[in-house]
N, C-alpha and C positions, 0 to 999 in steps of 0.2 A: 503338812503335809494333809496327802490325798485321805480323807476321810473316807467314802467311798468304795475305795479298794480296798484300804484295810477291814471294812468291813467283809468280806468277800474273804472266808478263810475255807483249804481243804484241809486233810486229815493224813495223819501218817501215823503208822502202827510198825514198832519195832519190835522184833519177836525175840530178842534177848533181855532176860532178868537180873542182868548186871546192870548196877549204876556206873560200874568201868568202864564198860563195854558203852554204854548211852554216851557218857561224857567225851569220849574218843571222837564218838557217831557225829556228837555236834560240834565239836571241831574241827571235823571234816566236811562238814556243812558248810560253815563258815567260810573255812578255808576254801571251798571248792567255788561260793560266792565270789572271793577274790581275785582266784583266777579265771576263772570263767570271763568276769565283766572285769579285768585289770589290763585287757591285753586287744583292747578291740583296733585300736590302731597303732600300731609299732612305735615310730615316732608323733605321728599328731601330739596337740597341745591340748592332749583332751582331759577334762577333769570330768571326777562324776560325784554323785549323792547317792549312797545304797543305805536300805533298810533291810534287817535281818529280824523277825522277826518268829519267836519256837514256844509253843506252850507244852506242859508235860503231864503227866498221869502217873501215880505208882511209881516213886523217884520217891523214897525216903532221901529227909536232907536237901534235898537241888529243889530248885525254883522251878514252880508251877509257870510261871512266865519269865521270859526276855525277848528284851528289846534291842538290840546295837545298831545304831546309826554311825558309819562310816564317812566319812570325804575325802577323794581320792585315797579307798583304800585305808586311813586312819581311821580308828577307833574318836568318835568326837564325844559321844552321849551313848550313856545306857540307863537301860531300867530293868528291875525284876521283881518279882510278888514279895521277897522277902522282904526288901525295903519299903515297896512301894515310891518310889521317888524317882523322876528322872532327874540323872545327873553328870554335869561333865566328866570329861575324861582326858581333857587338853585345858593346859591353862589358858589359850586365848578363845576357847571357848567360853570359860568361866569368867573370864574380865569383861566379854562382849554381852550379854543378857544379865539381865536380872531376873529380881524374883518373880517379873510377873509370867515370863514365859516358861521359869521351870517349874510356877505352878502350872499351869495352863497344860506345859506337855506333862505334867505327871497325872493330872484331871484324865486328858486323854486315852495312857496309857493302864489306866485303872478299869476304863471302861471297857479295853482293849482286852484285857485280863480277862474280864468275865467274858467276852463273846468266845476266848477260843476256850476257856473250861466248857461252856454250852455245847460250842462247835465237835469236841474230844465223844460228848456220850450222843451226838450225833453220827459222827462219825463209827462209831459202836455198832448202832443200830443199821446204819448202812450196810455195813461190811459183815454184816452177823457174828460179830465179838461179842461176846457176853464172859461175864468174871473179871478177874482183878486183870495184869499184864501192863507193862507199861507200854503206852501210846505220845506218840508226839506231832504238832502238827506246825507246820514251818511256811512260812508266806518271804518271797527276796522280791524287795522289788525298789526302782532308782529311776535316774535319768542321768546322762551324759552330754557335756557339751565340749566344745573345740574354740580356745578363745584363738585361733588361728583362723580359719574358717568360718565360725558361728553353726556349725553346725550342733543340730543334735540326736541323743537320741534315747531311749527308755526302754525297760522292760518289766514287769509284773509278771508272774509266778509263783504255783503253787505247786507242794511236792506231796507226796505218799511212800513214807519208807524212802526217801534220798531218790525215787523217783520221779518224775515228772508227772504231775495228777493233771494239771490243767495251766494253759499259759495264754496272756493275752498277746494276739497280732497286731501291733500298730501299724502295719501295712494297711491292713481292711478295720480297723477295729472293732476286731469280734475276738471271742472269746475260743479256743480250741480247747479241746480234749484229747489226748493222745490215748485213755485208756477208756471202756465202755462204762468203768462205773463214776466219770464225772460228765458222761453225757445230758443227765438231765440237768446239770446245774450251769451248765453250756447255755441250755437253752432256753432257763431262766435269766441267766445273765443278759444275756444277747437280745432278750426281748425288751429290756430294760433300757429305752432309749434315750431316758434321762442320765442314768445311769453311766452309757456310755458317754455320751456329752462332757459329764465331769471328770469321767479319764483322762478325756483327751485335753480338759484344759489344764490340769494338772501336770501331765506328763510333760506337755509343749509350753507351759507357761509357769505355774508355780515353782514347778518341782525345780524348774531352772534358775530361778530368782532365786530362791533357798539355795541353790549353790554355789551361788555367786556372794550372796551374803556372805557366804561359811566361809568361800575364798577368802574374802577381804579380811573378814577376820582374823584368819590364821596365816596370810601372806609371807610372812617372815618366813614362816617353817612350809607352808604349802605350793608356793611359788617358787623358791629358791632352786636354782639348779648346780650340780655338782659334776664335774667332768671327771669321768671313768679312769681309773690306771689301769692300763691293759700288761700285762704279761702271759708268758709261754713258757710252758715248763713241762721237760720227758723227765719221767721216773727213772729210768738208766736208757742208756744208747740199745738194748737191745729190747728196749718196750715197743710194743705197737701202738702206743698212744700219746698224742701230744695233745696237752691239756693248753686253753684258751683260757685267762681267767681276766675278769672284770669288776673292778671293786670299785664302792665308796663314791658311787654317781647318785644322784637325785635328778629326778623325778625315778620310777624304777624302769617304766618302759624303756627297753633297748634291743637294741639288733646286734645281734654275730654269726657273722659268714663265714667261712673259708674258703680261699681262692687255693688252687693249683695253677701255677704257672699264668696269672693272672686270670682265671677262668675260676668262676664260682661255683664251686661242688656242694652235693647235699647228703648224699652216699656217706656210709660208716661216718656220720657225724650225728651225736648225742649231747642235748644242752640241757644242762640238771636245773632243779628247778630255782626260783628266783629265792634268794635270803635276806632277810634283814644283818648289818652288818654291828650293829649294834649303837651303832653313834648317829642312826637316824640316816644313816646311806644303805645303799644296796650293794649284792654281791652275786656273781653268777657267774658258770662256768662252761664252755663249749668243748668237747672232746672229739679229735678227729681218729678215726680209729686207721692207720696207715701204716706199709710193712718197712723196716729200717731201711731196702733197698730203693723202695719207692722215695722215701725222705730224703735219699742222697742225692738221687738224681732228678728229682724234679723242686722248683721252690715252692713251700705251702707259707701263705701268710693269713692271718685272722686280721678279720674287717670289722671294726664295731661303730656305731652308728647310735646319737646320742643327741637330746636335744640340749645340751650344754657343749657341743659341739658347731663350731664353721667348719668344717671340712670332717670326714670320715677318719679316723687313726685306722690306720695300713700298718700292722705289726708282722714283719715276716721271723720266717722261724730258722735259725741260724744255731749250728750246735754247738 
């Protein structure tokens, strides 16, 4: 993993003093990461390696540092400051790497834990914050690889209070500051040409190599394909909504569209959040708002595209 990228930390201050609210916030951050980076290409066979790091202070009985690694949005490694140990989260990872790997990753993350603690104190001074309160720092970074086309992508960003603080622009290989508090940091980092080159090498080569290795470790799970089952349902004949359910599919990238008389429509369509089914597959629902009269006088159908399918599933509505 990229040592220098992870030495560069930004700062987050949460205004809430309640541990419960903070825990909810942390879950949202991790979920946001999955959603934000999980749908870069709806049907391409794109795989991803991501890391989310979070450091905290002022929260009793909560880890001061947590590191989560995800392959194709499935958590595969975990570290926190209470256990001081990098551990596998999936069986295929536990079987594939030996003691040297886990010892090495543990040593690295003990180091990052100390860096996070120091940067929280720096952040307090930078933002003129004194006294106690809940503070957190976050970093999210990773890479993507399309095994059909061979194209790759990457992201590396930091946030403050859930908002963008500083982000790497990979087109220009430079840091961008969306807020004035980060300008000093961007000037310093952008002047470090050796660091920029190190980041370029990591995200374009090393990260992709690790991703491919992890995919091979978990190929029976991560690279399987399960076809979606598609069904249409209307609550009752007077209802103004028809729902299209796609269930039991893997991987999670999927496209659902509605057609009216053979033409694609987007108005009055709502797609719900992608959800796990509990058996390793996923489910999603698309809702079409349509009048009973329109439903009688026109032909509506739900069209589903997925990498497991040789051709689209076109499911017509019939009362």
